[in-house]
KEDOGU-571403 format. One record per residue (C-alpha): residue number from 0; residue in one letter; x, y, z. Coordinates in pm, whole numbers. Example, Ala and Ser with C-alpha at 12.3 -4.5 7.8 and 13.67 -1.06 7.14 Angstrom:
// KEDOGU-571403
<k:0&r:A&u:1230&v:-450&w:780>
<k:1&r:S&u:1367&v:-106&w:714>
This chain:
// KEDOGU-571403
<k:0&r:Y&u:6857&v:-16955&w:-1479>
<k:1&r:Q&u:6985&v:-16629&w:-1346>
<k:2&r:T&u:6739&v:-16376&w:-1471>
<k:3&r:T&u:6394&v:-16298&w:-1377>
<k:4&r:E&u:6260&v:-16457&w:-1704>
<k:5&r:Q&u:6400&v:-16791&w:-1606>
<k:6&r:Q&u:6228&v:-16797&w:-1265>
<k:7&r:E&u:5957&v:-17048&w:-1400>
<k:8&r:N&u:6224&v:-17299&w:-1522>
<k:9&r:R&u:6419&v:-17241&w:-1175>
<k:10&r:N&u:6091&v:-17332&w:-1002>
<k:11&r:K&u:6065&v:-17636&w:-1219>
<k:12&r:H&u:6385&v:-17770&w:-1147>
<k:13&r:I&u:6353&v:-17699&w:-775>
<k:14&r:G&u:6057&v:-17887&w:-762>
<k:15&r:R&u:6201&v:-18182&w:-919>
<k:16&r:I&u:6491&v:-18174&w:-709>
<k:17&r:K&u:6252&v:-18177&w:-417>
<k:18&r:S&u:6080&v:-18460&w:-568>
<k:19&r:S&u:6381&v:-18646&w:-607>
<k:20&r:V&u:6467&v:-18614&w:-243>
<k:21&r:Q&u:6138&v:-18738&w:-152>
<k:22&r:V&u:6177&v:-19058&w:-351>
<k:23&r:L&u:6517&v:-19134&w:-199>
<k:24&r:T&u:6369&v:-19062&w:144>
<k:25&r:G&u:6106&v:-19278&w:78>
<k:26&r:I&u:6332&v:-19558&w:-11>
<k:27&r:L&u:6527&v:-19520&w:307>
<k:28&r:N&u:6181&v:-19515&w:503>
<k:29&r:D&u:6085&v:-19824&w:318>
<k:30&r:F&u:6358&v:-20026&w:478>
<k:31&r:L&u:6319&v:-19870&w:817>
<k:32&r:S&u:5949&v:-19938&w:799>
<k:33&r:L&u:5995&v:-20311&w:690>
<k:34&r:D&u:6229&v:-20343&w:1011>
<k:35&r:K&u:5990&v:-20194&w:1239>
<k:36&r:L&u:5704&v:-20391&w:1104>
<k:37&r:E&u:5894&v:-20731&w:1128>
<k:38&r:T&u:6014&v:-20662&w:1486>
<k:39&r:G&u:5661&v:-20555&w:1575>
<k:40&r:K&u:5754&v:-20213&w:1660>
<k:41&r:V&u:5493&v:-20031&w:1460>
<k:42&r:E&u:5198&v:-19934&w:1712>
<k:43&r:V&u:4853&v:-19827&w:1599>
<k:44&r:N&u:4767&v:-19489&w:1734>
<k:45&r:R&u:4402&v:-19415&w:1617>
<k:46&r:M&u:4249&v:-19037&w:1620>
<k:47&r:E&u:3961&v:-18886&w:1463>
<k:48&r:F&u:4043&v:-18683&w:1164>
<k:49&r:N&u:3891&v:-18576&w:845>
<k:50&r:V&u:3994&v:-18806&w:552>
<k:51&r:V&u:3897&v:-18553&w:288>
<k:52&r:Q&u:4097&v:-18279&w:405>
<k:53&r:R&u:4406&v:-18534&w:489>
<k:54&r:I&u:4361&v:-18675&w:109>
<k:55&r:T&u:4366&v:-18339&w:-16>
<k:56&r:Q&u:4672&v:-18267&w:154>
<k:57&r:I&u:4841&v:-18581&w:24>
<k:58&r:V&u:4744&v:-18507&w:-338>
<k:59&r:E&u:4884&v:-18132&w:-321>
<k:60&r:D&u:5223&v:-18271&w:-160>
<k:61&r:L&u:5255&v:-18529&w:-429>
<k:62&r:E&u:5149&v:-18344&w:-735>
<k:63&r:N&u:5529&v:-18243&w:-803>
<k:64&r:L&u:5609&v:-18615&w:-848>
<k:65&r:G&u:5407&v:-18662&w:-1184>
<k:66&r:N&u:5511&v:-18525&w:-1520>
<k:67&r:D&u:5380&v:-18191&w:-1648>
<k:68&r:D&u:5103&v:-18357&w:-1827>
<k:69&r:Q&u:4968&v:-18563&w:-1508>
<k:70&r:S&u:4720&v:-18441&w:-1264>
<k:71&r:I&u:4548&v:-18625&w:-948>
<k:72&r:H&u:4178&v:-18593&w:-957>
<k:73&r:F&u:4007&v:-18686&w:-614>
<k:74&r:E&u:3627&v:-18702&w:-520>
<k:75&r:H&u:3465&v:-18821&w:-190>
<k:76&r:Q&u:3122&v:-18926&w:-86>
<k:77&r:G&u:2963&v:-18992&w:261>
<k:78&r:D&u:3112&v:-18943&w:588>
<k:79&r:E&u:3436&v:-18754&w:621>
<k:80&r:L&u:3546&v:-18832&w:990>
<k:81&r:F&u:3740&v:-19152&w:1058>
<k:82&r:N&u:3906&v:-19298&w:1370>
<k:83&r:I&u:4230&v:-19419&w:1185>
<k:84&r:D&u:4579&v:-19403&w:1279>
<k:85&r:K&u:4698&v:-19066&w:1066>
<k:86&r:N&u:5052&v:-19185&w:1016>
<k:87&r:L&u:4981&v:-19534&w:877>
<k:88&r:F&u:4682&v:-19365&w:660>
<k:89&r:N&u:4952&v:-19112&w:515>
<k:90&r:N&u:5190&v:-19374&w:428>
<k:91&r:I&u:4937&v:-19604&w:264>
<k:92&r:L&u:4786&v:-19338&w:43>
<k:93&r:M&u:5144&v:-19182&w:-41>
<k:94&r:N&u:5261&v:-19519&w:-168>
<k:95&r:L&u:4974&v:-19622&w:-372>
<k:96&r:I&u:4932&v:-19242&w:-521>
<k:97&r:S&u:5325&v:-19225&w:-606>
<k:98&r:N&u:5301&v:-19572&w:-765>
<k:99&r:G&u:5013&v:-19473&w:-965>
<k:100&r:L&u:5226&v:-19162&w:-1088>
<k:101&r:K&u:5536&v:-19377&w:-1142>
<k:102&r:Y&u:5372&v:-19639&w:-1359>
<k:103&r:S&u:5140&v:-19430&w:-1559>
<k:104&r:E&u:5188&v:-19118&w:-1802>
<k:105&r:K&u:4816&v:-19008&w:-1761>
<k:106&r:D&u:4613&v:-18877&w:-1479>
<k:107&r:I&u:4539&v:-19068&w:-1143>
<k:108&r:N&u:4190&v:-19092&w:-1015>
<k:109&r:I&u:4119&v:-19126&w:-651>
<k:110&r:S&u:3777&v:-19188&w:-518>
<k:111&r:S&u:3670&v:-19258&w:-157>
<k:112&r:T&u:3321&v:-19331&w:16>
<k:113&r:G&u:3255&v:-19354&w:369>
<k:114&r:D&u:2997&v:-19471&w:602>
<k:115&r:S&u:2992&v:-19511&w:996>
<k:116&r:N&u:3174&v:-19844&w:972>
<k:117&r:W&u:3405&v:-19842&w:672>
<k:118&r:L&u:3637&v:-19603&w:478>
<k:119&r:T&u:3682&v:-19730&w:106>
<k:120&r:I&u:3953&v:-19569&w:-135>
<k:121&r:H&u:4018&v:-19650&w:-491>
<k:122&r:V&u:4345&v:-19534&w:-655>
<k:123&r:Q&u:4337&v:-19577&w:-1024>
<k:124&r:D&u:4599&v:-19504&w:-1281>
<k:125&r:H&u:4601&v:-19572&w:-1662>
<k:126&r:G&u:4953&v:-19703&w:-1688>
<k:127&r:I&u:5122&v:-20018&w:-1775>
<k:128&r:G&u:4920&v:-20240&w:-1565>
<k:129&r:I&u:5052&v:-20563&w:-1392>
<k:130&r:P&u:5043&v:-20876&w:-1587>
<k:131&r:E&u:4777&v:-21135&w:-1476>
<k:132&r:E&u:5018&v:-21417&w:-1401>
<k:133&r:E&u:5241&v:-21188&w:-1169>
<k:134&r:Q&u:4954&v:-21045&w:-979>
<k:135&r:K&u:4951&v:-21298&w:-715>
<k:136&r:H&u:5296&v:-21189&w:-600>
<k:137&r:L&u:5247&v:-20838&w:-621>
<k:138&r:F&u:5247&v:-20776&w:-210>
<k:139&r:E&u:5550&v:-20993&w:-169>
<k:140&r:R&u:5876&v:-20830&w:-42>
<k:141&r:F&u:6096&v:-20735&w:-325>
<k:142&r:F&u:5861&v:-20859&w:-613>
<k:143&r:R&u:5904&v:-20616&w:-911>
<k:144&r:A&u:5670&v:-20709&w:-1230>
<k:145&r:K&u:5865&v:-20774&w:-1563>
<k:146&r:N&u:5730&v:-20469&w:-1720>
<k:147&r:A&u:5855&v:-20257&w:-1418>
<k:148&r:I&u:6202&v:-20302&w:-1453>
<k:149&r:N&u:6256&v:-19972&w:-1620>
<k:150&r:H&u:6133&v:-19784&w:-1324>
<k:151&r:Q&u:6301&v:-19706&w:-1001>
<k:152&r:G&u:6189&v:-19884&w:-689>
<k:153&r:T&u:6281&v:-20155&w:-424>
<k:154&r:G&u:5976&v:-20383&w:-449>
<k:155&r:L&u:5890&v:-20304&w:-86>
<k:156&r:G&u:5639&v:-20032&w:-114>
<k:157&r:L&u:5343&v:-20278&w:-168>
<k:158&r:N&u:5444&v:-20523&w:96>
<k:159&r:I&u:5477&v:-20231&w:354>
<k:160&r:T&u:5149&v:-20084&w:247>
<k:161&r:K&u:4950&v:-20403&w:287>
<k:162&r:K&u:5128&v:-20472&w:651>
<k:163&r:Y&u:4999&v:-20126&w:729>
<k:164&r:I&u:4649&v:-20193&w:614>
<k:165&r:E&u:4648&v:-20512&w:822>
<k:166&r:L&u:4761&v:-20341&w:1107>
<k:167&r:L&u:4449&v:-20107&w:1054>
<k:168&r:Q&u:4242&v:-20437&w:1033>
<k:169&r:G&u:4156&v:-20337&w:678>
<k:170&r:D&u:4220&v:-20528&w:338>
<k:171&r:I&u:4343&v:-20430&w:-12>
<k:172&r:Q&u:4234&v:-20550&w:-346>
<k:173&r:V&u:4387&v:-20518&w:-685>
<k:174&r:T&u:4245&v:-20518&w:-1053>
<k:175&r:S&u:4465&v:-20479&w:-1314>
<k:176&r:K&u:4532&v:-20529&w:-1701>
<k:177&r:S&u:4854&v:-20505&w:-1873>
<k:178&r:G&u:4879&v:-20175&w:-2095>
<k:179&r:E&u:4544&v:-20047&w:-1945>
<k:180&r:G&u:4606&v:-19967&w:-1582>
<k:181&r:T&u:4574&v:-20058&w:-1221>
<k:182&r:T&u:4308&v:-19998&w:-959>
<k:183&r:F&u:4399&v:-20061&w:-594>
<k:184&r:T&u:4094&v:-20069&w:-370>
<k:185&r:V&u:4164&v:-20025&w:13>
<k:186&r:R&u:3886&v:-20063&w:278>
<k:187&r:I&u:3954&v:-19954&w:635>
<k:188&r:P&u:3720&v:-19999&w:933>
<k:189&r:N&u:3601&v:-19692&w:1154>
<k:190&r:I&u:3709&v:-19850&w:1489>
<k:191&r:K&u:3575&v:-19606&w:1772>
């Protein structure tokens, strides 16, 4: 791709290379995060920030991970300022959104609502879904659903994500149907 006319192809491949590096970095970070979590070395450092701006930035950062036909849609209602650990928040959302992109060929929908007490976030994909009989194992270390074998991953991401959410005194729920998609619902308290 040496000519000016091939700049679009060059940009496309550079984007994919960057995305691949992000995936490999993510896998390494999963193992490092798991070790820190298990040894109690993860500290919660709450600070007030605008979650709408933060989610919008995360969406922009992850858009290259999807295929050309995928996009990420985001909408928010209610309060926007929350007192949450920004780094843990980033890791939670990046994992859930990147999983949605990985296991779906269609768009990802993110919606959030906020009030003075709680931030609730829904991350919905329209992908392969999780077989009902396997959902009880979803947050276990190294668990991979039978229908996810052809997708790269360590089986650590959701385990780590749940632990981060618990550190923030929140909770995570999942609803899923094979062949139709999955929705993760995260609730995080606004602790002042």
